[in-house]
N, C-alpha and C positions, 0 to 999 in steps of 0.2 A: 205534702205541700207545707212549707214553713209559713206560719201566720204572724210570727213575731220573733225578733232577734234572740230572745231568751231561749227559744226552742233549740237553737243550734248548739247550745252548750251541753246538750245531752247526747250529742253524736259520739260514736265510738271512734271513728276515723274520718278525717276530712282531707280532701284534696283542694288546695287553694292555688288558683292559676291566674297569672297575669295574661289577660286575653288580648292585649293590644300589641304584643310583640315588643321588640326592642328591650327596654329596661323595665317593663311593667311587672316583671317577676319581683323586683325590689318592693313594689307596693303591696305585695302579699304579706309582708312581714307584720304589719300591725294586726291584721286579722288573725294570722297564725298565733301570735303571742296572746291575743285575747282568748282563743280557744284552748290554748295550753293551760291557761289559768284554771280551766274546768276539767283538766285531765284528758282532753281530746288528743288523740294521736294525729299528727299533721304531716302532710307531704306537700311540698311546694311544686310549682310548675310554671312553664311559660311557653308561649307560642314562638316557634323558631323563625324569627325575622330579624336579621342583622341589618340595620338601616344603612343606606348609602349616605356618606361616602365610606363608612367603615367596611362595607361590602362593595364589591365592584360589579355586582349584578342585582337587578331589581327583583323584588318579591320575596316571599318566604322560602325557606329551605325545607326540603324533604328529609326524612330520616336517612335515606340513601346518601345524602350529601354531608353526613356527619361521621366523625371518627371518634373512637373511644367512648361509645355509648352502648348501653345494653337494652335491646328491644324488649318491651314487655307486652305490647299489643301492636297491631298493624300500623297504627299512627302514633304510638307513644313509646318513648325510650327513656331509660334512666341515665342521667348524666353523672359524670364525675368531674373532679377539678381539672382533668386533662382533656375534657371533651372540646372539640373544635369542629369547624367545617372541614371538608376535605382539602380546602386550600389554605388551611391553617388559621382561620379567623376565630378568635376566642368568642365564647358564648357568655352572655350575661348570666344564664342559668348555671353554667359551670362555675363562674366566680361566686355566685351566691351559695352554691353547694360547698365550695371551699371555705368561705368566710363564716358560714353559719353552722356547718356540720349537719344540716338538714338533708333529708332525701329530696332530690329535685328531679322532676320529669320534664322532658321536652315534648311538645305537642306539634304534630305535623298537620297544617291546615291546607296543604297543597291540593288535596282531593276534595275540598269543600266541606259542607256541613255533614252530610250523611256518614261518610267513612269515619270521621272523628267522633261523631255521636256513638256509633257502634263500638268503636274502640274504647271510649270512656265507659260505656255501659258494661262492657266485658271486663274492663279493669276494675270497676267498682264491685262487680259480682265476685271476681276472683280474689280480691284483697279485703273484702268486707268493708269497703269504703261506703259510708252511708250519707255523705254530704259532699257536694262540690260547690265551691264558691269561685266565681270568676271576677277578677278585679281589673278595672279599667282606670288608668291614671289619666286624668284630665276631664273626662265627662262626656266625650263624644258618643259613648255608648247610649246616652240618653237622647240622641238626636232623632228627630222625626225624618229628616232628609231634605228639608227645604231651607236649612239655615245657611246663610251666605258664606260663613267662614269655615264650613265643614270641609276638611281636607284629607282625612284619613279614616273613612267610615268602613272600609272593607274588612279589616281584621276584626274589629269590634262587632260588626254585624254577623260575621260567621260565628264568633265566640258566643254572642248573645243567642243566636238560633240554636247552637249546641246546648247551651245551658237550659233553654226552654224545652228541649226535646228529651232530656235525660230521664231515665226511669227513677233515679234516686232523688232525694231532696237537693235543691240547688238555689243559690242566691246570686244576684249581681251586686258587686261592691263597686262604688265609684269614689275615688279619692282625688284630691287636687283642685276640684271645682274651678276648671278653666286653666289648669297648669299646662295644657298643651296648646293654648292660644287659638283654639278653634271656636267652640261655642262661647258666646258672650255671657257675662254674669247674669244679665236679664233673661237670656234664653235658658240658662241652666236653672235659674230660680223658677221660671215658669214650668219647666219640665218636672222639677221636684214637686212643685205645688200641685200640678195635675195628677201626678202619680200618688202623692200623699192623699189627695181627695178621693182617689179611687181605692185606697187601702193597700197600695202596693209598696209604700215606704215602711220597712220593717224595723228600722232602728239605725243607730249610728255609734261609732267608736272613734276616738281620736288618738293622735300620737302622744304618748306619755314621755316624760323625760328619759326613762330607761330605754324605750323604743327609739327615741330620737338619737341617743348615743349609739345604739346598734346600727341604725340606718346611716349615720354619718360615717361609721367605719366601713360599711358596705359601699357607700357612694365614693369613698376614696379610691375605689378600684373599678366600679361599674359606671360607665358613662350613660347618663340618662337625664333629660331635663324635666320631663313631665313628672317623674317620680322624685326628683330632687327638690322641686319648688315646694311641695308640701312640708318637707323637712325644714326648708328655709323659713316657711311660715311658722312652724312650731318653735323656731328660735326668735320669732317676733319681727322678721324681715318681710314687710308687706310692700305693696305698690306694684307699679308696672315693671315688667322684666322683658327684655328682648331675648327671644329664643330662636332656634333653627337658623343659626348664623345671621340673625338679625332680620329674617324674613317674616317673623310673627311677633306679636306682643301678647304677653300673658299678664293678667291682673291678679296678683297674689293677695288674698284676703285671709282673715282669721278662719274662714270656712275651709281653707285648703288642707289642713291636717286631718280633717274628719273624713272617715269612710262612711258613706251612706249605703245602706243595704236595701235592695229592692227585690220584689218578686219578678224573676226574669221573664216569665210568660206574659205578664201585663206590660212590661217594657217592650218586649218583642211585638206585641199586638198593636202598639201605636207607632211602630217604626216602619216606614216605607222602605228603608234600607234593608232591614232584615227580611222583609217580604221578597225583595228582589233577589237576594242571594240564595234563598231556599231553592233547592232543586238544581243549582248550578252543578255542572259536571266536574269542575275543578276550580281552583282559585282564579285562574285566568278568565274562565267563563263568567265567574261572579264579578270580576272587575269590569268585563265588557258589558254585562247587564247594567251595572251602575253607570258606566260611561254613556250608554245609550239613553239613559234618563237624565243626562246632564250633570251627573255627580262626578266630581274630581276625587280620585282615590290616591292612596299612598303609592300604589303600583304605577299610576300615571306620572306622579311627581318624580319618582325615582328614575323611571325611564327617560323623562325629559331632562333630568339633571345629568344623567350619564351621557346623553346625546349632546348636550351643550358643553360638556367638558367641565 
């Protein structure tokens, strides 16, 4: 168990995963560059979820729905710059692999929490990976579950449960501080304060000018709003931004470029959302469990958007 951020600098090999799908893999870069300063070997990763309308079907993709990937575990595959879905949709993970030269993995959450946890434990044991950090762009991974603006809790809840269950050391990183337009600034501040008071806030790291330059180059090819706004903030552009085709508003503050690191077990323990997805047979079952408790998920929004044309 990691008790303070300094302890992660002694890791031998770290896997840093964007747990929210879409472009969250971009938000792994600041953490990766921090660890590299201390000689830690890093591998990047992201959950396979191409958002509608770039994809014409709702939900995450399984490894069976990808081409030009190299399976390394049941729910994990190594991507290349040529990796796509079977219907030719490019992956954010593939673009990051091309633009950074880093090794990048694709994670399959279609089976829910337990299969991915087993695959990650096996991967870590086989490769000597002694640290896994899951990064969420926006901050809804810190949600309890009763926040009115919460709209995409499914992927983050599965990722958070996986992080909390791993045998190796793990952290949750949160960057953007509201850049997904879901939790409000006051809700996020309250969540961070509660976790800090409990000893679950382990440290923080910001976007430096060098990292900003790298991220700007990546964002010229990778489409993502939640991971873009922290870079906008690092350039001094603050204030309200309309995102998701104008359907949401995100408030960008000087806190947005900072990645805050937490003990994932303590975050998971206060999350009703994470409790609900544990034990689900697959991602559809997890989405149904959340819907039954009145929670809107990204699965629901994508299905509604496709049905409405």
